[in-house]
C-alpha positions as CSV (number, residue, x, y, z in Angstrom):
1,M,226.8,191.5,90.6
2,P,224.8,192.7,87.6
3,S,225.5,191.1,84.5
4,K,225.7,193.3,81.1
5,E,222.2,191.7,80.2
6,K,220.6,192.3,83.5
7,K,217.9,194.9,83.7
8,S,217.9,197.6,86.1
9,K,215.9,198.2,89.2
10,N,213.4,200.4,87.1
11,D,213.0,197.6,84.8
12,S,214.3,199.4,81.9
13,S,216.8,197.5,79.8
14,F,220.2,198.4,78.9
15,S,223.3,197.5,76.9
16,P,227.0,197.6,77.5
17,D,227.0,200.4,74.8
18,S,224.9,202.5,76.9
19,L,226.9,202.0,80.2
20,Y,230.3,201.9,79.0
21,I,232.9,203.5,76.8
22,N,235.6,202.2,74.6
23,R,238.9,203.2,76.5
24,D,240.6,204.8,73.4
25,L,237.9,207.0,72.6
26,S,237.6,208.1,76.2
27,W,241.4,209.0,76.0
28,L,240.9,211.0,72.9
29,A,238.2,212.9,75.0
30,F,240.9,213.4,77.6
31,N,243.2,214.8,75.0
32,R,240.5,217.0,73.7
33,R,240.0,218.5,77.4
34,V,244.1,219.3,77.1
35,L,243.5,220.8,73.6
36,L,240.8,223.1,75.0
37,E,243.3,224.5,77.6
38,A,245.2,225.6,74.7
39,A,241.9,227.7,73.3
40,D,241.4,229.2,76.9
41,A,241.9,233.0,76.8
42,G,242.2,232.9,80.6
43,V,245.5,230.7,80.5
44,P,248.6,232.8,79.6
45,L,249.8,232.7,76.1
46,L,253.2,230.5,76.4
47,E,250.9,228.2,78.5
48,R,248.5,227.6,75.9
49,L,251.1,226.8,73.5
50,K,252.6,224.3,75.9
51,F,249.0,222.9,76.0
52,L,248.9,222.6,72.2
53,M,252.4,220.9,72.6
54,I,251.2,218.2,75.1
55,Y,248.1,217.7,73.0
56,Q,250.5,217.1,69.9
57,S,252.9,214.8,71.9
58,N,250.0,213.0,73.4
59,L,248.5,212.2,70.2
60,E,251.9,211.0,68.8
61,E,252.4,208.6,71.8
62,F,248.7,207.5,71.8
63,C,249.3,206.6,67.9
64,R,252.4,204.7,68.6
65,V,251.1,202.6,71.4
66,R,247.3,202.4,71.0
67,L,246.7,202.5,67.4
68,G,249.6,200.3,67.2
69,V,248.0,197.7,69.4
70,L,244.8,198.0,67.4
71,T,246.6,197.5,64.0
72,H,248.1,194.3,65.3
73,R,244.9,193.3,66.6
74,A,243.2,194.0,63.5
75,L,245.6,191.8,61.4
76,L,246.0,188.9,64.0
77,D,242.5,188.8,65.8
78,P,240.0,190.9,63.6
79,D,237.1,189.1,65.2
80,R,238.0,189.9,68.7
81,K,235.5,192.5,70.2
82,D,236.3,195.3,72.7
83,P,234.8,193.8,75.8
84,L,233.1,197.4,76.8
85,S,231.9,198.6,73.4
86,G,231.5,195.6,71.4
87,M,233.5,197.2,68.8
88,L,235.7,195.2,66.3
89,P,239.4,196.3,65.9
90,D,238.7,197.8,62.3
91,A,235.9,199.7,63.8
92,Q,237.7,201.3,66.7
93,I,240.5,202.2,64.2
94,N,238.0,203.8,61.9
95,E,236.4,205.7,64.9
96,V,239.9,207.0,66.2
97,L,240.9,208.0,62.8
98,R,237.4,210.1,62.4
99,V,237.6,211.6,65.9
100,V,241.5,212.7,65.1
101,R,240.4,214.0,61.5
102,E,237.3,216.0,62.6
103,E,239.2,217.7,65.4
104,A,242.0,218.9,63.0
105,P,240.3,222.0,62.0
106,Q,239.9,223.3,65.5
107,V,243.6,222.3,66.4
108,E,244.6,224.4,63.3
109,S,242.3,227.3,64.4
110,I,243.9,227.3,67.8
111,W,247.3,227.3,66.3
112,K,246.5,230.1,64.1
113,G,244.9,232.4,67.0
114,I,248.2,231.7,69.2
115,R,250.7,232.5,66.2
116,E,248.7,235.8,65.5
117,E,248.8,236.7,69.4
118,L,252.7,235.9,69.3
119,H,252.9,238.3,66.1
120,V,251.2,241.1,68.0
121,N,253.7,240.5,70.9
122,K,256.7,240.7,68.6
123,V,257.3,236.9,68.3
124,D,257.1,235.8,64.8
125,I,257.0,232.3,63.6
126,L,257.9,232.7,60.1
127,D,255.6,231.8,57.3
128,F,257.7,231.3,54.0
129,K,254.5,231.9,52.0
130,K,254.4,235.4,52.8
131,I,258.0,236.3,54.0
132,S,259.6,240.0,54.0
133,K,262.8,240.7,51.9
134,V,264.8,241.2,55.3
135,D,263.4,237.8,56.8
136,E,264.2,235.9,53.5
137,L,267.7,237.2,53.4
138,M,268.2,236.4,57.1
139,S,266.8,232.8,56.7
140,K,268.9,232.5,53.6
141,K,272.0,232.9,56.0
142,L,270.6,230.4,58.5
143,F,270.2,227.9,55.7
144,G,273.9,228.2,54.8
145,D,274.9,227.4,58.5
146,I,273.1,224.2,58.2
147,R,273.4,223.3,54.7
148,D,276.3,220.9,55.2
149,L,274.5,218.8,57.7
150,L,271.9,218.0,55.0
151,F,272.5,214.9,52.8
152,P,269.8,214.5,50.1
153,K,269.1,210.9,48.9
154,L,267.8,210.8,45.3
155,I,265.9,207.7,44.1
156,S,263.9,206.6,40.8
157,M,260.3,206.4,41.2
158,D,260.4,202.6,41.0
159,Q,262.7,202.3,43.8
160,P,261.6,201.8,47.5
161,L,261.8,205.0,49.9
162,P,265.0,205.0,52.2
163,F,263.7,204.1,55.6
164,L,262.2,206.9,57.4
165,W,262.7,206.7,61.3
166,D,260.2,206.9,63.7
167,G,258.9,210.3,64.5
168,E,261.8,212.2,62.6
169,S,261.1,214.9,60.1
170,N,262.0,214.3,56.4
171,I,261.7,216.6,53.2
172,I,260.2,214.7,50.4
173,A,260.4,216.3,47.2
174,F,259.4,215.2,43.5
175,L,262.0,216.3,41.0
176,G,262.3,216.2,37.2
177,R,260.0,217.2,34.3
178,G,257.2,215.3,32.5
179,T,257.5,211.3,32.9
180,E,261.0,211.8,33.9
181,Q,260.5,212.2,37.6
182,K,262.3,211.0,40.7
183,L,262.1,211.5,44.4
184,C,264.4,213.1,46.7
185,V,264.5,212.4,50.7
186,I,266.3,214.6,53.1
187,P,266.4,213.5,56.8
188,L,266.6,216.2,59.2
189,H,267.8,214.6,62.4
190,R,271.0,216.1,62.1
191,V,269.7,219.6,62.3
192,P,268.1,221.5,65.4
193,P,264.2,221.7,65.1
194,Y,264.3,225.3,64.9
195,L,266.6,228.4,64.6
196,S,266.1,232.1,65.6
197,F,267.1,235.8,65.0
198,E,266.2,239.2,66.1
199,I,265.4,242.1,63.9
200,D,264.1,245.6,65.4
201,G,263.3,243.9,68.6
202,C,261.1,241.2,67.2
203,Q,261.9,237.7,67.7
204,K,262.0,235.3,64.6
205,I,261.3,231.8,65.0
206,V,262.2,229.7,62.1
207,P,261.3,225.9,61.9
208,T,264.1,224.2,60.3
209,D,262.0,221.8,58.1
210,Q,260.3,224.7,56.6
211,L,263.5,226.4,56.2
212,V,265.0,223.7,54.2
213,R,261.7,223.2,52.3
214,H,262.0,226.7,51.3
215,F,265.5,226.7,50.0
216,L,265.5,223.2,48.2
217,P,266.3,225.0,44.8
218,L,269.7,226.2,46.5
219,L,270.4,222.7,47.9
220,L,269.4,220.9,44.5
221,K,270.7,223.3,42.1
222,K,270.8,220.9,39.2
223,E,267.0,219.6,39.8
224,N,263.9,220.8,39.1
225,V,261.8,220.7,42.0
226,I,258.2,220.1,41.2
227,Q,256.6,220.0,44.7
228,S,257.9,219.1,48.1
229,A,256.2,218.4,51.6
230,I,257.6,217.8,55.5
231,V,256.7,214.2,56.3
232,A,257.1,212.3,59.7
233,V,256.1,208.8,60.0
234,T,254.8,207.5,63.5
235,R,255.6,203.9,63.9
236,N,254.0,200.9,65.9
237,A,255.5,200.9,69.3
238,D,253.3,197.5,70.4
239,V,256.5,195.3,70.5
240,F,256.8,193.1,73.6
241,L,259.8,191.3,74.9
242,S,258.1,187.9,74.1
243,E,259.3,188.6,70.7
244,M,262.6,188.6,71.5
245,E,262.4,184.9,73.0
246,E,265.0,183.7,70.4
247,R,267.6,185.6,72.1
248,A,267.3,183.5,75.2
249,D,271.0,183.6,76.0
250,D,270.9,187.5,76.3
251,S,270.5,189.3,79.9
252,L,267.2,191.4,80.3
253,P,269.0,194.7,79.3
254,D,270.1,193.2,76.3
255,K,266.8,191.8,75.4
256,V,265.2,195.3,75.9
257,A,268.0,197.0,73.8
258,G,266.8,194.5,71.1
259,M,263.2,195.4,71.6
260,L,264.1,199.1,71.2
261,S,265.7,198.5,68.0
262,K,263.1,196.4,66.7
263,R,260.4,199.2,67.7
264,K,262.3,202.0,65.4
265,R,261.8,199.7,62.4
266,E,258.2,198.4,63.1
267,M,255.3,199.3,60.4
268,P,253.9,202.9,60.1
269,V,250.5,203.5,61.7
270,R,250.2,207.2,60.9
271,V,252.0,209.8,58.8
272,R,252.0,213.5,59.0
273,V,252.4,215.7,56.0
274,C,252.9,219.7,56.1
275,G,252.7,221.0,52.3
276,K,250.4,220.3,49.6
277,L,250.9,217.5,47.3
278,T,248.9,216.4,44.5
279,E,246.5,213.4,44.6
280,A,249.1,211.3,42.2
281,S,252.0,212.4,44.5
282,L,250.0,211.5,47.6
283,A,249.2,208.1,46.1
284,V,252.9,207.5,45.4
285,L,254.0,208.4,49.0
286,V,251.1,206.1,50.2
287,R,252.2,203.3,48.0
288,K,255.8,203.6,49.1
289,L,255.1,203.6,52.8
290,R,252.7,200.9,52.6
291,I,250.0,202.7,54.6
292,P,246.2,203.0,54.1
293,E,245.5,206.5,52.8
294,N,243.3,207.5,55.6
295,R,246.2,207.0,57.9
296,V,247.8,210.1,56.2
297,F,247.1,213.4,58.1
298,P,247.7,216.7,56.7
299,Q,248.7,219.8,59.0
300,T,250.1,223.2,58.9
301,I,251.3,223.2,62.6
302,P,255.0,222.8,63.0
303,F,255.6,219.3,64.1
304,D,258.0,220.3,66.9
305,L,256.6,223.2,68.9
306,S,259.8,223.3,71.3
307,F,260.5,226.7,70.2
308,R,258.2,227.7,73.1
309,S,261.2,227.3,75.5
310,S,263.2,230.0,73.5
311,I,260.7,232.6,73.8
312,G,261.2,235.5,76.2
313,G,258.2,238.0,76.6
314,P,256.6,239.5,79.6
315,A,255.8,237.8,82.8
316,G,252.0,237.7,81.8
317,F,253.0,235.1,79.1
318,R,253.3,232.6,82.0
319,Y,251.9,231.0,84.8
320,P,252.9,233.1,88.1
321,E,255.7,231.5,89.5
322,R,255.0,228.6,92.1
323,R,258.0,227.2,93.8
324,S,257.7,223.9,95.5
325,S,258.3,224.3,99.3
326,R,261.5,222.6,100.6
327,D,260.7,223.4,104.0
328,I,258.4,221.1,105.6
329,G,259.5,221.6,109.2
330,L,262.1,218.8,109.0
331,K,265.8,218.9,108.1
332,K,268.3,216.2,107.2
333,G,268.8,214.2,110.6
334,E,265.5,214.9,111.9
335,Y,263.4,212.6,109.8
336,F,263.9,209.4,111.7
337,D,263.0,210.8,115.1
338,Y,259.7,212.4,113.7
339,I,258.8,209.4,111.7
340,E,259.0,207.1,114.4
341,K,256.2,209.0,116.3
342,H,254.2,210.4,113.1
343,D,253.3,209.3,109.7
344,L,254.4,212.0,107.5
345,L,252.5,212.9,103.8
346,M,254.3,215.0,101.3
347,S,252.4,216.4,98.5
348,F,254.1,217.3,95.3
349,P,254.8,219.6,93.3
350,F,253.6,221.7,96.4
351,Q,256.1,220.6,98.3
352,S,259.8,219.5,97.2
353,M,260.9,216.0,96.3
354,T,264.2,217.1,98.1
355,S,262.7,215.9,101.6
356,F,262.6,212.4,100.3
357,V,266.3,212.6,99.1
358,D,267.3,213.9,102.5
359,L,265.8,210.9,104.0
360,I,267.8,208.5,101.9
361,Y,271.0,210.5,102.9
362,E,270.0,210.3,106.7
363,A,269.5,206.6,106.3
364,A,272.8,206.2,104.4
365,D,274.5,207.9,107.4
366,N,272.7,206.3,110.1
367,P,274.8,203.3,111.5
368,D,271.8,201.5,112.5
369,V,270.7,201.2,108.7
370,V,271.4,197.9,107.3
371,S,269.5,198.1,104.0
372,I,267.5,200.3,101.6
373,K,265.1,198.7,99.0
374,I,263.5,200.6,96.4
375,T,261.6,200.2,93.1
376,L,262.4,202.5,90.3
377,Y,260.2,203.0,87.3
378,R,260.9,206.2,85.7
379,M,263.9,208.5,86.8
380,S,265.0,212.1,85.6
381,S,268.2,212.1,83.3
382,S,270.3,213.4,86.4
383,S,268.7,211.8,89.5
384,K,269.3,213.1,93.1
385,I,267.8,209.8,94.4
386,A,270.1,207.8,92.4
387,A,273.0,209.6,93.7
388,A,271.8,209.3,97.2
389,L,271.4,205.4,96.7
390,A,274.9,205.5,95.5
391,Y,276.0,207.4,98.3
392,A,274.2,204.9,100.8
393,A,276.1,201.8,98.8
394,D,279.4,203.5,99.3
395,R,278.7,204.0,103.0
396,G,278.2,200.2,103.3
397,K,274.4,200.0,103.3
398,G,272.9,196.9,101.5
399,V,271.1,198.9,98.5
400,L,268.5,197.0,96.4
401,C,267.2,198.9,93.4
402,L,264.5,197.1,91.4
403,L,264.8,198.8,88.0
404,E,261.7,198.3,85.6
405,L,263.1,198.2,82.2
406,R,260.1,198.0,80.6
407,A,258.8,201.6,81.5
408,R,257.6,202.3,78.0
409,F,259.8,205.0,76.4
410,D,262.1,205.1,79.4
411,E,263.7,201.9,78.7
412,Q,267.2,203.1,77.4
413,N,267.3,205.6,80.4
414,N,266.7,202.8,82.9
415,I,269.4,200.4,81.3
416,D,272.0,203.2,81.5
417,Y,271.0,203.7,85.3
418,S,271.1,200.0,86.0
419,E,274.8,200.1,84.9
420,L,275.6,203.2,86.9
421,L,273.8,202.0,90.0
422,E,275.6,198.4,89.7
423,D,279.1,200.3,89.4
424,A,278.1,202.2,92.5
425,G,277.7,199.0,94.4
426,C,273.9,198.8,94.4
427,R,272.2,195.3,93.9
428,V,270.2,195.8,90.9
429,I,267.2,193.3,89.9
430,Y,264.9,193.9,87.0
431,G,261.3,192.6,88.2
432,L,259.3,189.8,86.8
433,P,259.1,188.3,83.5
434,E,255.4,188.5,82.7
435,R,254.3,191.5,85.1
436,K,255.8,195.1,85.1
437,V,256.5,196.5,88.6
438,H,254.8,199.8,88.6
439,S,254.7,200.2,92.5
440,K,256.4,203.2,94.1
441,L,257.8,201.4,97.2
442,C,260.8,201.9,99.5
443,V,261.8,200.5,102.9
444,I,264.6,201.4,105.3
445,T,265.7,198.4,107.5
446,R,267.4,199.2,110.8
447,R,268.9,196.9,113.3
448,Q,268.0,198.2,116.9
449,G,269.4,195.5,119.4
450,S,268.2,192.2,118.6
451,S,265.1,193.4,116.7
452,L,264.7,195.1,113.3
453,S,262.5,198.1,112.8
454,Y,261.3,199.7,109.3
455,I,260.6,203.2,107.8
456,T,258.6,202.4,104.6
457,Q,257.6,205.1,101.8
458,V,254.8,204.4,99.3
459,G,254.0,206.9,96.7
460,T,251.7,207.6,93.9
461,G,254.4,208.9,91.4
462,N,257.9,208.2,90.2
463,Y,260.9,209.1,92.2
464,N,261.7,211.7,89.6
465,E,262.6,215.1,90.5
466,V,261.6,216.6,87.2
467,T,258.1,215.3,87.0
468,G,257.9,215.9,90.8
469,E,257.7,219.5,89.7
470,Q,255.1,218.8,87.3
471,Y,252.7,216.2,88.4
472,T,250.4,216.2,91.4
473,D,251.5,213.3,93.4
474,L,251.7,212.0,97.2
475,S,254.1,210.3,99.1
476,L,253.3,208.7,102.8
477,I,256.3,207.5,104.9
478,T,255.5,205.6,108.2
479,A,257.3,203.5,110.7
480,R,254.5,201.1,111.3
481,E,256.0,197.8,111.8
482,Q,253.3,195.5,109.7
483,V,253.8,197.8,106.9
484,G,257.3,197.4,106.8
485,R,257.0,193.6,107.1
486,D,254.8,193.6,104.0
487,A,257.3,195.8,102.0
488,E,260.0,193.6,103.1
489,A,257.9,190.5,102.0
490,V,257.2,192.3,98.7
491,F,261.0,192.9,98.0
492,E,261.9,189.0,98.9
493,A,259.5,187.9,96.4
494,L,260.6,190.2,93.7
495,A,264.2,189.3,94.1
496,A,263.0,185.8,93.7
497,G,261.4,186.4,90.6
498,E,258.0,185.5,92.4
499,I,254.7,187.7,92.4
500,P,254.4,189.3,96.0
501,P,252.4,187.3,98.4
502,E,249.3,188.5,100.1
503,T,249.8,191.3,102.6
504,R,248.2,192.4,105.8
505,E,248.5,196.1,105.6
506,L,249.8,197.1,102.1
507,W,247.3,196.6,99.3
508,V,249.9,194.9,96.6
509,A,248.5,193.8,93.1
510,P,248.0,191.5,91.6
511,L,246.8,189.7,94.6
512,T,245.3,192.1,97.2
513,F,244.7,195.2,95.3
514,K,241.4,194.5,93.7
515,P,240.0,192.0,96.1
516,R,240.5,195.1,98.8
517,V,238.8,197.6,96.7
518,L,235.7,195.1,96.1
519,E,235.5,194.4,99.6
520,L,235.2,198.0,100.8
521,L,232.8,198.8,97.9
522,D,230.8,196.0,99.2
523,R,230.9,197.8,102.6
524,E,229.7,200.7,101.3
525,L,226.9,198.8,99.2
526,A,225.5,197.5,102.4
527,K,225.4,200.9,103.9
528,G,222.6,202.1,101.2
529,E,222.0,205.5,101.1
530,N,224.4,206.2,104.2
531,G,227.4,204.8,101.8
532,H,230.0,206.9,100.3
533,V,232.9,206.6,98.0
534,A,235.3,209.1,96.8
535,I,237.9,207.8,94.4
536,K,240.8,210.1,92.6
537,I,242.5,208.1,89.9
538,N,244.0,208.8,86.5
539,A,241.8,205.7,84.6
540,I,239.3,203.4,85.1
541,N,238.1,200.5,82.8
542,N,238.1,197.2,84.9
543,I,234.5,195.7,84.4
544,D,234.3,194.1,87.9
545,V,235.1,197.4,89.7
546,M,232.7,199.3,87.5
547,E,229.7,196.9,87.9
548,K,230.3,197.2,91.8
549,L,230.3,201.0,91.5
550,V,226.8,200.4,89.5
551,Q,225.5,198.3,92.1
552,C,226.5,200.9,95.0
553,S,224.8,203.6,92.9
554,Q,221.6,201.7,92.6
555,A,221.5,201.1,96.3
556,G,221.9,205.0,96.7
557,V,225.5,205.1,97.6
558,K,227.0,208.5,96.8
559,V,229.8,207.9,94.3
560,E,232.5,210.6,93.5
561,L,235.0,209.7,90.8
562,F,237.8,212.1,90.0
563,V,239.2,210.6,86.8
564,R,241.9,212.6,85.0
565,G,242.0,210.4,81.8
566,I,240.3,207.3,80.6
567,C,236.9,206.7,81.9
568,A,234.9,203.8,80.5
569,L,231.9,204.1,83.0
570,R,229.1,206.6,82.1
571,P,227.6,208.6,85.0
572,G,223.9,209.5,85.2
573,V,222.4,206.4,83.3
574,P,218.5,206.3,84.7
575,G,218.6,203.5,87.0
576,M,222.0,202.5,86.7
577,T,224.6,205.3,87.7
578,E,222.1,208.0,88.5
579,N,224.3,208.4,92.0
580,I,227.5,208.6,90.5
581,T,229.3,211.9,89.5
582,I,232.6,212.0,87.5
583,V,234.9,215.1,87.3
584,S,238.2,215.4,85.3
585,V,240.6,218.1,86.3
586,V,243.0,219.4,83.7
587,G,245.2,222.2,84.8
588,R,248.5,223.6,85.3
589,W,250.0,220.3,86.6
590,L,249.1,216.9,85.5
591,E,246.7,215.3,88.1
592,H,248.7,211.9,88.9
593,S,247.7,211.1,92.6
594,R,245.5,208.3,93.5
595,I,243.3,208.6,96.6
596,Y,240.8,206.0,97.6
597,S,238.1,207.0,100.1
598,F,235.4,204.6,101.5
599,G,232.9,205.9,104.2
600,D,232.7,209.0,106.2
601,G,233.5,210.3,109.8
602,A,235.2,207.8,112.0
603,D,234.4,205.1,109.6
604,Q,236.1,206.6,106.6
605,R,239.3,204.5,105.3
606,L,241.7,206.4,103.2
607,F,244.3,204.8,100.9
608,I,246.9,206.3,98.3
609,G,249.1,204.4,96.0
610,S,250.4,203.8,92.3
611,G,247.4,201.7,91.1
612,D,244.6,203.0,88.9
613,L,241.5,201.1,88.2
614,L,242.7,199.7,84.8
615,N,242.8,196.1,84.1
616,R,246.6,196.1,83.7
617,N,247.2,197.9,87.4
618,L,244.7,195.7,89.0
619,E,245.7,192.4,87.5
620,Q,248.7,192.5,85.2
621,R,251.1,194.6,87.4
622,V,252.6,195.0,90.7
623,E,251.1,198.0,92.4
624,A,251.4,199.2,95.9
625,L,249.0,201.1,98.2
626,I,248.7,202.2,101.9
627,E,246.2,203.4,104.4
628,A,246.4,206.8,105.8
629,V,245.5,206.1,109.4
630,T,246.8,209.0,111.6
631,P,244.7,212.2,112.1
632,D,247.2,214.6,110.2
633,T,247.6,212.3,107.0
634,R,243.8,211.9,106.8
635,E,243.0,215.3,107.2
636,Q,245.5,216.3,104.4
637,L,243.9,213.7,102.1
638,N,240.4,214.9,102.9
639,T,241.4,218.5,102.0
640,I,242.5,217.2,98.5
641,L,239.2,215.7,98.0
642,D,237.3,218.9,99.2
643,A,239.4,221.0,97.0
644,L,238.4,218.9,93.6
645,R,234.8,219.0,95.0
646,N,234.9,222.8,94.8
647,D,237.0,223.1,91.6
648,R,234.7,225.5,89.3
649,E,237.7,226.6,87.2
650,K,239.3,223.4,85.9
651,G,237.2,220.8,86.6
652,W,235.2,219.2,83.6
653,L,231.9,217.3,84.3
654,M,231.3,214.1,82.6
655,H,227.7,213.4,81.2
656,S,225.8,210.3,80.6
657,D,226.6,210.6,76.7
658,G,230.2,210.7,77.4
659,T,230.8,214.4,76.7
660,Y,232.5,216.7,79.2
661,T,231.5,220.5,80.0
662,R,233.3,223.0,82.4
663,R,231.7,222.8,85.8
664,E,229.2,225.7,86.3
665,D,227.3,224.7,89.4
666,G,228.5,227.0,91.9
667,S,231.8,229.1,92.5
668,G,235.1,228.2,93.3
669,T,238.8,228.4,92.5
670,S,241.2,226.0,90.7
671,S,241.8,223.1,93.2
672,Q,245.5,223.0,92.1
673,E,245.9,226.9,93.2
674,A,243.9,226.2,96.3
675,L,246.2,223.2,97.4
676,Y,249.4,225.1,96.2
677,R,248.4,227.9,98.9
678,I,247.9,225.2,101.5
679,F,250.3,222.9,101.2
680,S,253.2,225.2,100.1
681,A,252.8,226.8,103.7
682,Y,252.3,223.7,105.6
683,R,254.7,222.5,108.2
684,V,254.7,219.2,110.4
685,N,253.2,219.5,113.9
686,R,256.4,218.3,116.0
687,Q,254.3,218.5,119.3
688,E,254.6,215.0,121.0
689,E,251.4,213.2,122.0
690,T,250.5,213.5,125.8
691,D,250.6,209.9,126.7
692,G,253.9,209.6,124.9
693,K,252.8,206.7,122.7
694,K,253.2,206.5,118.8
695,T,250.1,207.4,117.0
696,A,251.4,206.0,113.5
697,G,249.7,202.7,113.7
698,T,246.3,203.9,115.3
699,P,243.6,204.4,112.8
700,A,242.1,207.6,113.7
701,A,238.5,209.1,114.3
702,A,237.3,211.9,111.9
703,P,239.8,214.8,112.7
704,A,238.4,218.3,113.4
705,P,239.3,220.7,110.9
706,K,242.9,222.4,111.5
707,K,243.2,226.2,110.9
708,G,246.1,225.5,108.3
709,L,244.2,223.0,106.3
710,R,240.6,222.9,105.9
711,G,240.0,226.1,107.6
712,L,242.4,227.9,104.8
713,L,240.5,225.7,102.3
714,A,237.0,227.1,103.5
715,R,238.3,230.6,103.2
716,L,239.7,230.1,99.8
717,F,236.2,228.5,98.5
718,G,234.2,230.7,100.8
């Protein structure tokens, strides 16, 4: 394995700085690709506004988590270098802040363009700097409607600020005359983020924070308002359960609840300001918030863009309707019979998660089923899957739900579900103290005579009907006996609070995921120029895997990486990664599925599962991956990889300097649109095998293209 100091085969020296990229800077590059979707004139207007909203939301979460991590690190371990880029924590913070600040003018420009285009289409986001008399009168009435929900807090200049809660908008006003000044803070958490009215067929959107700021003189009649601004504080979310160890007698849900309370009061890591303040006033704000001035970011874009959902407009404002197919060729009551003979692969959001819900209900009603075990990471607020599990428990099945209470920002939702599921008769466990359980794993156990049989599901995404309509994910369901035994072993270990043991057919982190990946990379490495690796993931930064990929490239192996987000490896570095191509697809749906392909033809091995190639997924979490071995499931996975290879609309090609450009090396449509046409029309083939044997456990040779899958793909891409 090449070390960081080793020279390449053409004798040119290289350093980690030239081969690897800092993970946080790579993530910012991903968020920039999201931003550029908001700038793409080919994207419908309200979808561009949605991408801008996602960009802002992503950046807010990034600051809460990653900027929080770096801030802690700079305080507690300032000499700790990033292992990939060699940067110290302070240097990483400064570079992150520089990138965000330099991007701000383009963000503002994109917002201005969207706002002007909305205005042309009779949707006005009110600008109180140039407001008409009619709009002023209507806005004044709206202000009167919410006035009683506003509670100004006045303090003298030498008093501390009232606590500003994480992410909430506040009006901060400087009052008084001359040296006799004071501050007023008005929290806005009691009022809706926006209001609206209509005049002459034109929809008027009124951001509430700007409305309150404009009418401050009506609210503070006895005060002289010198200047004001809308302020939102982003607080560090880098809080761990280990910090709650003093609450040793509490249950895990109680400890997580305590962690959530502590998170809300953590130190600020960023402050957003909308409205001009003098340098002196800004200095006062910085001092009272105890935050460096370079952490203060001015902006004119509303902090909350959720008003998008209230805008009507013509059909062309949005993407064409794409409904998930609920018909995959099976109905409730038919899944067991089919899966006993065939593996089943489902592709979301092109197919509906309703099929998996139907499977759980079928298990609940089957008298042979004795138990259902499932890992739950993020669930929707009104979960059909939770309802199906509760139904199964009510029908007398043993239902074990592992709820990961530490799914960041979903902790409270999971605490609530743990109570609901327990009340419904399910057994609820919470995973391991030191490792998150991130796997998407379900096993249904049946007693048939004196033996047990299993139906096992392994997915790439959460059991969440909402994100199932928004993310591209995969779910493979099989009756293979050894897979079921492996899944049972995983749940047995987790129920005992232990790390899952090494397994035979499933890849389960932390013990068997990374070694199997390295083993199969070595297999392709041995083939030299005949080797082929294709991996679709969300992120990669593990040094061992990246060094092995470098070795593969140096040996002539063709390496295709489809990495949506963080990618710490540079392609195209002479003598090192010349045979590696890296593509990121950013489109209508969030690319979330993970596919691992090693080899070609009959020699190809294909896997899907929950784990990326990040350090945390490989070494610090419980992940589960499964091999696709039947002709049909392999066919479908290869169809997805082919679609990604041919995407010339939403694919971004990564260059050796870490930048990305749209792919222009050929023609082709959006991979997501192509796959929607394929999978939404796909139905399972119910024809029995001629020899009457199951094929679910038999590795398949390279399948011939089917008319419904690769044939259609060829027609779509020409």
